[in-house]
N, CA and C of each residue as an Amber inpcrd file, in Angstrom:
protein
   678
   0.8540000  -1.2020000   0.0000000   0.0000000   0.0000000   0.0000000
   0.8820000   1.2410000   0.0000000   0.5300000   2.2130000  -0.8540000
   1.3290000   3.4260000  -0.9450000   1.1600000   4.2520000   0.3080000
   2.2370000   4.8520000   0.7590000   2.1840000   5.6730000   1.9500000
   1.6530000   7.0640000   1.6080000   0.9910000   7.6960000   2.5950000
   0.5000000   9.0530000   2.4130000   1.6810000  10.0170000   2.3770000
   1.5190000  11.0350000   1.5560000   2.5160000  12.1000000   1.5830000
   2.3000000  12.9080000   2.8550000   3.2590000  13.7370000   3.1770000
   3.1400000  14.5530000   4.3970000   1.9210000  15.4720000   4.3150000
   1.6580000  15.9900000   3.1020000   0.5140000  16.8840000   2.9150000
  -0.7950000  16.1250000   3.0840000  -0.8720000  14.9260000   2.4370000
  -2.0860000  14.1080000   2.5530000  -2.3430000  13.7070000   3.9980000
  -1.2750000  13.3670000   4.7010000  -1.4020000  12.9690000   6.0990000
  -1.9490000  14.1170000   6.9470000  -1.4980000  15.3220000   6.6720000
  -1.9600000  16.4880000   7.4220000  -3.4430000  16.7520000   7.1430000
  -3.8210000  16.6490000   5.8620000  -5.2190000  16.8460000   5.4790000
  -6.1060000  15.8230000   6.1660000  -5.6380000  14.5780000   6.2060000
  -6.3950000  13.4950000   6.8310000  -6.5940000  13.7680000   8.3220000
  -5.5240000  14.1800000   8.9920000  -5.6010000  14.4560000  10.4280000
  -6.5620000  15.6130000  10.7210000  -6.5140000  16.6260000   9.8710000
  -7.4120000  17.7680000  10.0530000  -8.8690000  17.3300000   9.8730000
  -9.1200000  16.5040000   8.8470000 -10.4800000  16.0330000   8.5710000
 -11.0060000  15.2030000   9.7360000 -10.1730000  14.3060000  10.2540000
 -10.5810000  13.4800000  11.3950000 -10.8310000  14.3590000  12.6050000
  -9.9510000  15.3270000  12.8090000 -10.1220000  16.2430000  13.9460000
 -11.4110000  17.0330000  13.8530000 -11.7350000  17.4910000  12.6470000
 -12.9760000  18.2360000  12.4460000 -14.1980000  17.3590000  12.7160000
 -14.1200000  16.1070000  12.2680000 -15.2370000  15.1850000  12.4770000
 -15.4530000  14.9260000  13.9660000 -14.3790000  14.7190000  14.6890000
 -14.4800000  14.4770000  16.1340000 -15.0330000  15.7000000  16.8370000
 -14.5400000  16.8720000  16.4380000 -15.0240000  18.1200000  17.0390000
 -16.5220000  18.3000000  16.7830000 -16.9500000  18.0220000  15.5330000
 -18.3660000  18.1440000  15.1940000 -19.2040000  17.1760000  16.0140000
 -18.6630000  15.9800000  16.2060000 -19.3730000  14.9600000  16.9820000
 -19.5960000  15.4310000  18.4170000 -18.5420000  15.9290000  19.0450000
 -18.6410000  16.3820000  20.4320000 -19.4680000  17.6540000  20.5570000
 -19.3760000  18.5310000  19.5470000 -20.2010000  19.7330000  19.5580000
 -21.6810000  19.3670000  19.5010000 -22.0000000  18.3800000  18.6520000
 -23.3840000  17.9440000  18.5180000 -23.8860000  17.3450000  19.8230000
 -23.1080000  16.4330000  20.3880000 -23.5290000  15.7820000  21.6170000
 -23.5720000  16.7710000  22.7730000 -22.7650000  17.8160000  22.6820000
 -22.7550000  18.7930000  23.7610000 -24.1140000  19.4030000  23.9870000
 -24.8530000  19.6760000  22.9020000 -26.1730000  20.2890000  23.0150000
 -27.2960000  19.2590000  23.0360000 -26.9590000  17.9990000  22.8030000
 -27.9790000  16.9450000  22.7660000 -27.6420000  15.7820000  23.6890000
 -26.7140000  16.0050000  24.6030000 -26.2240000  14.9200000  25.4560000
 -27.3550000  14.2650000  26.2360000 -28.2950000  15.0640000  26.7350000
 -29.3920000  14.5220000  27.5320000 -30.2660000  13.5810000  26.7070000
 -30.5000000  13.9530000  25.4550000 -31.3670000  13.1650000  24.5860000
 -30.7700000  11.8050000  24.2670000 -29.4510000  11.7550000  24.0900000
 -28.7960000  10.5080000  23.6880000 -28.1710000   9.7870000  24.8850000
 -28.7590000  10.0120000  26.0640000 -28.2360000   9.4020000  27.2800000
 -29.2580000   8.4530000  27.8940000 -29.9830000   7.7450000  27.0370000
 -30.9670000   6.7830000  27.5140000 -30.3510000   5.4080000  27.6530000
 -31.1780000   4.3890000  27.4920000 -30.6930000   3.0110000  27.5570000
 -30.7710000   2.3920000  26.1660000 -29.9790000   1.3750000  25.9520000
 -29.9560000   0.7370000  24.6310000 -31.2860000   0.0430000  24.3640000
 -31.8360000   0.2990000  23.1930000 -33.0940000  -0.3240000  22.7890000
 -32.8050000  -1.7060000  22.2160000 -33.4910000  -2.6950000  22.7490000
 -33.2840000  -4.0750000  22.3090000 -34.3680000  -4.4490000  21.3100000
 -33.9440000  -4.8120000  20.1110000 -34.8920000  -5.1850000  19.0620000
 -35.5560000  -6.5210000  19.3990000 -36.6720000  -6.7860000  18.7560000
 -37.3970000  -8.0270000  19.0090000 -36.5950000  -9.2170000  18.4940000
 -36.3910000 -10.2230000  19.3490000 -35.4970000 -11.3300000  18.9760000
 -36.0820000 -12.2750000  17.9380000 -37.4140000 -12.3290000  17.8300000
 -38.0450000 -13.2710000  16.9150000 -38.7470000 -12.5280000  15.7840000
 -38.7740000 -13.1710000  14.6470000 -39.4450000 -12.5810000  13.4890000
 -40.9530000 -12.5690000  13.7220000 -41.5920000 -11.4610000  13.3610000
 -43.0380000 -11.3360000  13.5170000 -43.6960000 -11.6800000  12.1880000
 -44.5960000 -12.6320000  12.2190000 -45.2120000 -13.1300000  10.9950000
 -46.2090000 -12.1550000  10.3810000 -46.8760000 -11.4050000  11.2460000
 -47.9110000 -10.5040000  10.7290000 -47.9130000  -9.1990000  11.5220000
 -47.7770000  -8.0710000  10.8040000 -47.8060000  -6.7680000  11.4370000
 -46.4610000  -6.3580000  12.0060000 -46.4500000  -5.2180000  12.6920000
 -45.2460000  -4.7370000  13.3700000 -45.6920000  -3.9550000  14.6110000
 -44.8140000  -3.7960000  15.6030000 -45.2180000  -3.1990000  16.8750000
 -45.1270000  -1.6770000  16.9420000 -44.9010000  -1.0070000  15.8190000
 -44.6150000   0.4270000  15.8420000 -45.8040000   1.2690000  15.3660000
 -45.7430000   2.5610000  15.6620000 -46.7930000   3.4850000  15.2520000
 -46.6820000   3.8000000  13.7640000 -47.7130000   3.4770000  13.0320000
 -47.8440000   3.7050000  11.5890000 -46.8500000   2.9150000  10.7440000
 -45.5430000   3.2000000  10.8870000 -44.5460000   2.5570000  10.0430000
 -43.4080000   1.9880000  10.8820000 -42.7880000   0.9400000  10.3810000
 -41.6730000   0.3240000  11.1080000 -40.3470000   0.9500000  10.6680000
 -40.2910000   2.2630000  10.7440000 -39.0760000   2.9880000  10.3670000
 -38.9950000   4.2970000  11.1470000 -37.7780000   4.8310000  11.2390000
 -37.5730000   6.1160000  11.8960000 -38.0660000   7.2440000  10.9910000
 -38.4790000   8.3410000  11.6280000 -38.8680000   9.5190000  10.8700000
 -38.3890000  10.7600000  11.6110000 -38.1180000  11.8020000  10.8610000
 -37.6770000  13.0610000  11.4650000 -38.8190000  13.6470000  12.2930000
 -38.5250000  13.9780000  13.5450000 -39.5850000  14.3570000  14.4690000
 -39.0900000  15.3780000  15.4820000 -39.9990000  15.7420000  16.3970000
 -39.7020000  16.6820000  17.4740000 -40.1160000  16.0630000  18.7940000
 -39.3180000  16.2690000  19.8380000 -39.6510000  15.7510000  21.1590000
 -39.2510000  16.7780000  22.2150000 -40.0820000  16.9120000  23.2490000
 -39.7250000  17.7360000  24.4040000 -39.2580000  16.7840000  25.4930000
 -37.9740000  16.8630000  25.8170000 -37.3230000  15.9180000  26.7210000
 -36.5980000  16.6950000  27.8150000 -36.9150000  16.3870000  29.0520000
 -36.3700000  17.1510000  30.1830000 -36.7050000  18.6360000  30.0550000
 -37.8650000  18.9260000  29.4540000 -38.2900000  20.3010000  29.2970000
 -37.6400000  21.0370000  28.1420000 -36.7760000  20.3500000  27.3840000
 -36.0460000  20.9660000  26.2720000 -36.5980000  20.4460000  24.9460000
 -36.9710000  21.3250000  24.0020000 -37.4370000  20.8540000  22.6940000
 -36.2640000  20.4710000  21.7930000 -36.3570000  19.2950000  21.2030000
 -35.3470000  18.8250000  20.2490000 -36.0370000  18.6520000  18.9010000
 -35.4790000  19.2860000  17.8870000 -36.0620000  19.2270000  16.5540000
 -35.1600000  18.4210000  15.6090000 -35.7640000  17.9390000  14.5580000
 -35.0140000  17.2130000  13.5240000 -34.2670000  16.0160000  14.0890000
 -34.9140000  15.2960000  14.9990000 -34.3300000  14.0570000  15.5150000
 -35.0840000  12.8910000  14.8910000 -34.4610000  11.7380000  14.8700000
 -35.0460000  10.5640000  14.2390000 -35.6770000   9.6810000  15.3150000
 -37.0220000   9.5500000  15.2500000 -37.7420000   8.8310000  16.2880000
 -38.5150000   7.6420000  15.7240000 -38.7510000   6.6960000  16.6120000
 -39.5580000   5.5110000  16.3200000 -40.3750000   5.2340000  17.5780000
 -41.6750000   5.0400000  17.4240000 -42.5570000   4.8310000  18.5700000
 -42.9810000   3.3680000  18.6300000 -42.5050000   2.6670000  19.6550000
 -42.8260000   1.2580000  19.8710000 -44.1020000   1.1840000  20.7080000
 -45.2180000   0.8370000  20.0750000 -46.5100000   0.7980000  20.7570000
 -46.6430000  -0.4100000  21.6710000 -46.0000000  -1.4980000  21.3280000
 -46.1030000  -2.7060000  22.1380000 -45.4890000  -2.4970000  23.5190000
 -44.4030000  -1.7140000  23.5740000 -43.7510000  -1.4350000  24.8480000
 -44.0550000  -0.0400000  25.3660000 -44.7320000   0.7780000  24.5440000
 -45.0550000   2.1690000  24.8690000 -43.7770000   2.9370000  25.2060000
 -42.7920000   2.8330000  24.3110000 -41.5280000   3.5420000  24.5050000
 -41.1590000   4.2800000  23.2270000 -40.4080000   5.3580000  23.3870000
 -39.9540000   6.1740000  22.2700000 -38.4650000   5.9050000  22.0560000
 -38.1040000   5.6810000  20.8010000 -36.7430000   5.2850000  20.4550000
 -36.1200000   6.3530000  19.5590000 -34.8610000   6.6970000  19.8250000
 -34.1830000   7.7240000  19.0410000 -32.9750000   7.1040000  18.3400000
 -32.8250000   7.4700000  17.0780000 -31.7040000   6.9830000  16.2830000
 -30.5170000   7.9250000  16.4770000 -29.3500000   7.4130000  16.8360000
 -28.1960000   8.2910000  17.0510000 -27.7690000   8.9500000  15.7440000
 -27.2160000  10.1590000  15.8120000 -26.8150000  10.8690000  14.5900000
 -25.6300000  10.2210000  13.9000000 -24.8480000   9.4730000  14.6620000
 -23.7110000   8.7480000  14.1090000 -23.9080000   7.2730000  14.4140000
 -23.0960000   6.4300000  13.8680000 -23.2290000   4.9970000  14.0890000
 -23.1400000   4.6870000  15.5800000 -23.9960000   3.8100000  16.0360000
 -24.0080000   3.4560000  17.4430000 -25.3170000   2.7920000  17.7990000
 -25.5010000   2.4800000  19.0680000 -26.6980000   1.7920000  19.5240000
 -27.9110000   2.7090000  19.4770000 -29.0290000   2.1400000  19.1060000
 -30.2940000   2.8650000  19.1260000 -30.7010000   3.0580000  20.5830000
 -31.1720000   4.2530000  20.9290000 -31.4260000   4.6150000  22.3140000
 -32.9290000   4.6480000  22.6210000 -33.2880000   4.0630000  23.7380000
 -34.6520000   4.1360000  24.2510000 -34.7110000   5.2450000  25.2920000
 -35.5650000   6.2310000  25.0620000 -35.6550000   7.3660000  25.9720000
 -36.3970000   6.9790000  27.2550000 -36.1060000   7.7000000  28.3270000
 -36.7990000   7.4750000  29.5900000 -38.1810000   8.1230000  29.5200000
 -39.2220000   7.3090000  29.6520000 -40.5890000   7.7990000  29.4960000
 -40.9190000   8.9780000  30.3980000 -40.4760000   8.9070000  31.6560000
 -40.8480000   9.9370000  32.6220000 -40.2340000  11.2990000  32.3050000
 -39.2610000  11.3260000  31.3870000 -38.6160000  12.5930000  31.0250000
 -39.1830000  13.1780000  29.7370000 -40.1320000  12.4590000  29.1210000
 -40.7650000  12.9240000  27.8870000 -42.0640000  13.6430000  28.2200000
 -42.1940000  14.8670000  27.7430000 -43.4320000  15.6190000  27.9340000
 -44.3670000  15.4170000  26.7490000 -43.8170000  15.5280000  25.5380000
 -44.6190000  15.3830000  24.3350000 -43.7000000  15.1390000  23.1450000
 -44.2910000  14.6970000  22.0360000 -43.5190000  14.5440000  20.7960000
 -44.4690000  14.5500000  19.6100000 -43.9090000  14.8720000  18.4570000
 -44.6550000  14.8730000  17.1990000 -43.9750000  13.9230000  16.2310000
 -44.7390000  12.9780000  15.6900000 -44.1820000  11.9540000  14.8080000
 -45.1580000  11.6850000  13.6710000 -44.6650000  11.7060000  12.4320000
 -45.5130000  11.5070000  11.2420000 -46.6990000  12.4750000  11.2520000
 -46.4910000  13.6800000  11.7930000 -47.5420000  14.6750000  11.8170000
 -48.5870000  14.4790000  12.8980000 -48.3680000  13.5380000  13.8090000
 -49.2970000  13.2620000  14.9040000 -48.6880000  13.7360000  16.2180000
 -49.5080000  14.3840000  17.0410000 -49.0230000  14.9550000  18.2990000
 -49.3710000  14.0660000  19.4870000 -48.3720000  13.7830000  20.3010000
 -48.5480000  12.9150000  21.4640000 -48.1450000  13.6410000  22.7440000
 -48.8320000  13.3140000  23.8300000 -48.4650000  13.8100000  25.1470000
 -48.3960000  12.6180000  26.0940000 -47.6130000  12.7800000  27.1420000
 -47.5480000  11.7340000  28.1630000 -48.5080000  12.0980000  29.2850000
 -49.4390000  11.1980000  29.5430000 -50.4060000  11.3700000  30.6230000
 -49.9860000  10.4750000  31.7880000 -49.9980000  11.0360000  32.9860000
 -49.6380000  10.2700000  34.1820000 -50.9030000  10.0000000  34.9860000
 -51.1050000   8.7580000  35.3450000 -52.2770000   8.3540000  36.1160000
 -52.3550000   9.1500000  37.4150000 -53.5190000   9.6960000  37.6690000
 -53.7490000  10.4740000  38.8870000 -54.8760000   9.8000000  39.6660000
 -54.5200000   9.1100000  40.7260000 -55.5190000   8.3570000  41.4960000
 -56.5350000   9.2680000  42.1620000 -56.2070000  10.5650000  42.2480000
 -57.1350000  11.5130000  42.8750000 -58.3240000  11.8220000  41.9710000
 -58.1640000  11.5670000  40.6670000 -59.2710000  11.8370000  39.7440000
 -60.3830000  10.8170000  39.9570000 -61.5990000  11.2720000  39.7330000
 -62.7470000  10.3620000  39.8580000 -62.6570000   9.2500000  38.8210000
 -62.2810000   9.6150000  37.6180000 -62.0290000   8.6250000  36.5700000
 -60.6650000   8.9270000  35.9780000 -59.8380000   7.9010000  35.8300000
 -58.4830000   8.1200000  35.3530000 -58.1520000   7.1360000  34.2380000
 -56.9830000   7.3380000  33.6390000 -56.5070000   6.4330000  32.6080000
 -55.0710000   6.0520000  32.9250000 -54.6050000   4.9840000  32.3210000
 -53.2650000   4.4710000  32.6080000 -52.1960000   5.4420000  32.1200000
 -51.1000000   5.4760000  32.8410000 -49.9660000   6.3000000  32.4290000
 -49.4550000   5.8150000  31.0740000 -49.1720000   6.7570000  30.1800000
 -48.6620000   6.3810000  28.8700000 -48.7300000   7.5440000  27.8920000
 -48.4420000   7.2470000  26.6240000 -48.4650000   8.2490000  25.5620000
 -49.8020000   8.2010000  24.8300000 -50.4130000   9.3810000  24.6820000
 -51.7170000   9.4910000  24.0370000 -51.6500000  10.5250000  22.9210000
 -52.3010000  10.2100000  21.8190000 -52.3600000  11.1710000  20.7200000
 -53.4520000  12.1930000  20.9970000 -53.1310000  13.4670000  20.8040000
 -54.1110000  14.5350000  20.9870000 -54.8480000  14.7370000  19.6590000
 -56.1290000  14.3760000  19.6350000 -56.9300000  14.5490000  18.4260000
 -57.6030000  15.9150000  18.3860000 -57.9490000  16.4190000  19.5710000
 -58.6340000  17.7080000  19.6510000 -58.3630000  18.3180000  21.0160000
 -58.0890000  19.6200000  21.0110000 -57.8440000  20.3280000  22.2650000
 -58.5910000  21.6550000  22.2360000 -59.5920000  21.7760000  23.0860000
 -60.3750000  23.0040000  23.1940000 -60.8900000  23.0930000  24.6090000
 -62.1800000  23.3570000  24.7760000 -62.7610000  23.2700000  26.1110000
 -62.6620000  21.8380000  26.6230000 -62.7830000  20.9080000  25.7020000
 -62.6140000  19.4850000  25.9980000 -61.2880000  19.0170000  25.4030000
 -60.8160000  17.8770000  25.8680000 -59.5860000  17.2810000  25.3390000
 -59.8980000  15.8660000  24.9010000 -59.6720000  15.5940000  23.6050000
 -59.9490000  14.2740000  23.0390000 -58.6390000  13.5560000  22.7660000
 -58.5040000  12.3730000  23.3390000 -57.2680000  11.6010000  23.2150000
 -57.5340000  10.2550000  22.5600000 -56.5200000   9.7800000  21.8590000
 -56.5670000   8.4500000  21.2530000 -55.3880000   7.6440000  21.7830000
 -55.6630000   6.3950000  22.1610000 -54.6070000   5.5150000  22.6550000
 -54.5020000   4.2930000  21.7610000 -53.3750000   4.1850000  21.0500000
 -53.1000000   3.0180000  20.2130000 -52.3410000   1.9790000  21.0350000
 -52.8200000   0.7660000  20.9970000 -52.1560000  -0.3400000  21.6910000
 -51.8550000  -1.4610000  20.7040000 -50.6860000  -2.0450000  20.8450000
 -50.3420000  -3.2190000  20.0520000 -49.7720000  -4.2800000  20.9880000
 -50.3470000  -5.4670000  20.9110000 -49.8930000  -6.5870000  21.7310000
 -49.2980000  -7.6660000  20.8430000 -48.2290000  -8.2590000  21.3180000
 -47.5820000  -9.3500000  20.5900000 -48.1450000 -10.6670000  21.1000000
 -48.7070000 -11.4450000  20.2100000 -49.2940000 -12.7190000  20.5910000
 -48.6260000 -13.8590000  19.8310000 -48.6640000 -15.0200000  20.4450000
 -48.0080000 -16.1870000  19.8640000 -49.0040000 -17.3290000  19.7150000
 -48.9160000 -18.0080000  18.6020000 -49.7230000 -19.1960000  18.3500000
 -48.8080000 -20.3720000  18.0320000 -49.0380000 -21.4600000  18.6890000
 -48.2530000 -22.6630000  18.4150000 -48.8760000 -23.3830000  17.2290000
 -48.1000000 -23.5340000  16.1490000 -48.5710000 -24.2160000  14.9440000
 -47.7250000 -25.4610000  14.7160000 -48.0990000 -26.2240000  13.7230000
 -47.4680000 -27.5300000  13.5390000 -45.9690000 -27.4450000  13.2710000
 -45.5360000 -26.3560000  12.6550000 -44.1150000 -26.2570000  12.3060000
 -43.3770000 -25.2170000  13.1590000 -43.9470000 -24.8680000  14.2960000
 -43.2440000 -23.9340000  15.1700000 -44.1830000 -22.9220000  15.8130000
 -43.6940000 -21.7200000  16.0020000 -44.4410000 -20.6560000  16.6600000
 -44.7460000 -19.5290000  15.6750000 -45.9790000 -19.0990000  15.6740000
 -46.3790000 -17.9740000  14.8330000 -46.5930000 -16.7540000  15.7170000
 -45.9660000 -15.6360000  15.3480000 -46.0480000 -14.4140000  16.1380000
 -46.7520000 -13.3400000  15.3100000 -47.7440000 -12.7130000  15.8990000
 -48.4720000 -11.6850000  15.1730000 -48.8350000 -10.5460000  16.1230000
 -49.2660000  -9.4380000  15.5270000 -49.6030000  -8.2370000  16.2780000
 -51.1100000  -8.0500000  16.3270000 -51.6170000  -7.8220000  17.5290000
 -53.0360000  -7.5090000  17.6840000 -53.1610000  -6.0250000  18.0580000
 -53.9510000  -5.2980000  17.2930000 -54.0910000  -3.8580000  17.5010000
 -55.4210000  -3.5170000  18.1680000 -55.3760000  -2.4750000  19.0020000
 -56.5860000  -1.9920000  19.6560000 -56.4740000  -0.4870000  19.8520000
 -57.5770000   0.2060000  19.6330000 -57.6050000   1.6710000  19.7740000
 -58.6910000   2.0560000  20.7740000 -58.3430000   2.9440000  21.6860000
 -59.3080000   3.4680000  22.6480000 -59.2900000   4.9940000  22.6030000
 -60.4340000   5.5890000  22.9010000 -60.5630000   7.0450000  22.9060000
 -61.0110000   7.5100000  24.2920000 -60.5310000   8.7020000  24.6670000
 -60.8760000   9.2580000  25.9720000 -61.1770000  10.7440000  25.8300000
 -62.1510000  11.1930000  26.6100000 -62.5220000  12.6020000  26.6240000
 -62.3230000  13.1510000  28.0300000 -61.5500000  14.2230000  28.1230000
 -61.3330000  14.8860000  29.4030000 -62.3680000  15.9920000  29.5730000
 -63.2210000  15.7970000  30.5660000 -64.2480000  16.7890000  30.8830000
 -64.4000000  16.8920000  32.3850000 -64.4890000  18.1270000  32.8510000
 -64.6950000  18.3760000  34.2820000 -63.6410000  17.6730000  35.1370000
 -62.4180000  17.6280000  34.6230000 -61.3170000  17.0780000  35.3990000
 -61.2180000  15.5680000  35.4220000 -62.0280000  14.8820000  34.6220000
 -61.9990000  13.4170000  34.6020000 -61.9200000  12.9040000  33.1680000
 -61.2460000  11.7570000  33.0050000 -61.1450000  11.1120000  31.6950000
 -62.2700000  10.0820000  31.5560000 -62.9560000  10.1380000  30.4050000
 -64.0640000   9.2180000  30.1650000 -63.8190000   8.4500000  28.8710000
 -64.0230000   7.1280000  28.8820000 -63.9170000   6.3700000  27.6270000
 -65.0280000   6.7840000  26.6870000 -64.6900000   6.8790000  25.4060000
 -65.6850000   7.3250000  24.4200000 -65.4060000   6.5740000  23.1180000
 -65.8810000   5.3290000  23.0560000 -65.5340000   4.4480000  21.9480000
 -66.7040000   4.0890000  21.0380000 -67.8670000   4.6860000  21.2930000
 -69.0120000   4.4200000  20.4260000 -70.0150000   5.5610000  20.5660000
 -71.0350000   5.5190000  19.7510000 -72.0220000   6.5990000  19.7160000
 -72.7700000   6.7160000  21.0380000 -73.0720000   5.5960000  21.6760000
 -73.7960000   5.6200000  22.9400000 -73.0010000   6.3490000  24.0160000
 -71.7020000   6.0390000  24.1240000 -70.8570000   6.7020000  25.1200000
 -70.7130000   8.1890000  24.8030000 -70.6380000   8.5160000  23.5100000
 -70.5470000   9.9190000  23.1020000 -71.7830000  10.6840000  23.5610000
 -72.9540000  10.1690000  23.2730000 -74.1980000  10.8460000  23.6240000
 -74.4070000  10.9070000  25.1370000 -73.9880000   9.8670000  25.8400000
 -74.1280000   9.8730000  27.3020000 -73.2600000  10.9480000  27.9380000
 -72.0650000  11.1440000  27.3840000 -71.1670000  12.1620000  27.9220000
 -71.6570000  13.5730000  27.6150000 -72.4660000  13.6870000  26.5760000
 -72.9800000  14.9910000  26.1750000 -74.4950000  15.0230000  26.3220000
 -74.9640000  14.4010000  27.3940000 -76.4040000  14.2380000  27.5920000
 -77.1450000  15.5660000  27.6970000 -76.4480000  16.6140000  28.1300000
 -77.1060000  17.9230000  28.2440000 -77.3790000  18.5490000  26.8810000
 -76.7210000  18.0120000  25.8410000 -76.9460000  18.5020000  24.4750000
 -77.1290000  17.3230000  23.5090000 -77.7170000  16.2740000  24.0230000
 -77.8670000  15.0430000  23.2300000 -78.6610000  15.2880000  21.9470000
 -79.7410000  16.0480000  22.0460000 -80.5820000  16.2980000  20.8670000
 -79.7900000  17.0050000  19.7830000 -79.0450000  18.0570000  20.1540000
 -78.2580000  18.8130000  19.1820000 -77.1640000  17.9560000  18.5500000
 -76.5410000  17.1050000  19.3660000 -75.4800000  16.2320000  18.8450000
 -76.0610000  15.2410000  17.8390000 -77.2120000  14.6480000  18.1740000
 -77.8580000  13.7160000  17.2440000 -78.1590000  14.3990000  15.9150000
 -78.7360000  15.5920000  15.9780000 -79.0780000  16.3300000  14.7620000
 -77.8390000  16.6760000  13.9550000 -76.7580000  17.0650000  14.6480000
 -75.5040000  17.4060000  13.9700000 -74.9310000  16.1950000  13.2410000
 -74.9310000  15.0530000  13.8860000 -74.3940000  13.8350000  13.2600000
 -75.2410000  13.4300000  12.0560000 -76.5570000  13.5150000  12.2220000
 -77.4550000  13.1060000  11.1410000 -77.3560000  14.0640000   9.9620000
 -77.3770000  15.3660000  10.2410000 -77.3380000  16.3740000   9.1840000
 -76.0630000  16.2800000   8.3550000 -74.9370000  16.0200000   9.0080000
 -73.6470000  15.9760000   8.3190000 -73.2260000  14.5680000   7.9110000
 -74.1500000  13.6250000   8.0920000 -73.9120000  12.2240000   7.7060000
 -72.6010000  11.7010000   8.2990000 -72.4180000  11.9780000   9.5830000
 -71.2020000  11.5570000  10.2840000 -71.4680000  10.2070000  10.9510000
 -70.6560000   9.2260000  10.6050000 -70.8070000   7.8810000  11.1650000
 -69.5110000   7.4830000  11.8770000 -69.6350000   7.1590000  13.1540000
 -68.4510000   6.8180000  13.9430000 -67.7650000   5.5670000  13.4130000
 -68.5330000   4.6200000  12.9180000 -67.9370000   3.3730000  12.4490000
 -67.1080000   3.5740000  11.1760000 -67.4580000   4.5900000  10.4130000
 -66.7540000   4.8370000   9.1610000 -65.3900000   5.4730000   9.3930000
 -65.3410000   6.4950000  10.2500000 -64.0840000   7.1960000  10.5510000
 -64.2000000   7.7400000  11.9690000 -63.7790000   6.9420000  12.9450000
 -63.9540000   7.2970000  14.3460000 -63.2250000   8.5840000  14.7070000
 -61.9820000   8.7300000  14.2380000 -61.2020000   9.9310000  14.5590000
 -61.9380000  11.1920000  14.1200000 -62.2970000  11.2470000  12.8570000
 -62.9450000  12.4320000  12.3030000 -64.3010000  12.6820000  12.9580000
 -65.0700000  11.6130000  13.1670000 -66.4010000  11.7560000  13.7450000
 -66.3360000  12.3140000  15.1640000 -65.4390000  11.7890000  15.9850000
 -65.3240000  12.2610000  17.3600000 -64.8120000  13.6910000  17.4150000
 -63.8280000  14.0080000  16.5920000 -63.2870000  15.3670000  16.5720000
 -64.3800000  16.3710000  16.2160000 -65.1440000  16.0820000  15.1850000
 -66.1890000  17.0050000  14.7440000 -67.2990000  17.1270000  15.7840000
 -67.6580000  16.0050000  16.4000000 -68.7210000  16.0240000  17.4010000
 -68.2960000  16.7920000  18.6540000 -67.0820000  16.5470000  19.1200000
 -66.5990000  17.2270000  20.3330000 -66.4190000  18.7200000  20.0720000
 -65.8760000  19.0730000  18.9130000 -65.6960000  20.4830000  18.5670000
 -67.0500000  21.1900000  18.4860000 -68.0510000  20.5260000  17.9110000
 -69.4020000  21.0980000  17.8270000 -69.9810000  21.2850000  19.2320000
 -69.8130000  20.2890000  20.0730000 -70.3160000  20.3770000  21.4460000
 -69.6780000  21.5450000  22.1960000 -68.3930000  21.7440000  22.0040000
 -67.6940000  22.8420000  22.6830000 -68.2020000  24.2190000  22.2430000
 -68.7280000  24.2890000  21.0330000 -69.2250000  25.5750000  20.5210000
 -70.6400000  25.9040000  21.0170000 -71.3320000  24.9300000  21.5280000
 -72.7040000  25.1420000  21.9860000 -72.7100000  25.9830000  23.2650000
 -73.6440000  26.9200000  23.3730000 -73.7240000  27.7560000  24.5930000
 -74.1810000  26.9260000  25.7800000 -73.5590000  27.2000000  26.9320000
 -73.9470000  26.4990000  28.1720000 -73.9000000  27.4680000  29.3440000
């Protein structure tokens, strides 16, 4: 192998030095974000589905961590474990962030907040990450859950993902499940007639598009005089 000339060697050393400096400069302002624990990938192949939010890939996102907003970071949301994963800017282990230090994050254009169970509330929900669908006088949340299940088949084990979605409405300081038309109308019993007419007039069906239907119904309810 040909040896480097003195000039080439100097250029190489400068380039390496600049890269190291850039690395430390970057981590200097993001050290807290990349100081989590190593994320362990699933050891077995999943036959059907994946455990992540929307896509099984990282996407450029924003997260508020330790009260500090971080932009243009690469995130992956593991719904099966309810953990947020960050891709390091340079080669290295993928990091799992500490849940209790996350306030909120935006991923694939969806906004999430961390809700902490409050036993003092009359009705509460489990601690975890919830998508904010609507925020006004009322707060409408969506909780995506994915469970990994196993089936024993003749030639081994089959692993698949089971998905479940729940909705919650925060009213008068309490969280209420709101997963069908009956629960929606019961929660808005003081304006049940108006809500029924609004849904019928606008041909809004919860079974067709639950997210859109609940958002429109809750927003309409918030606009009604009380």
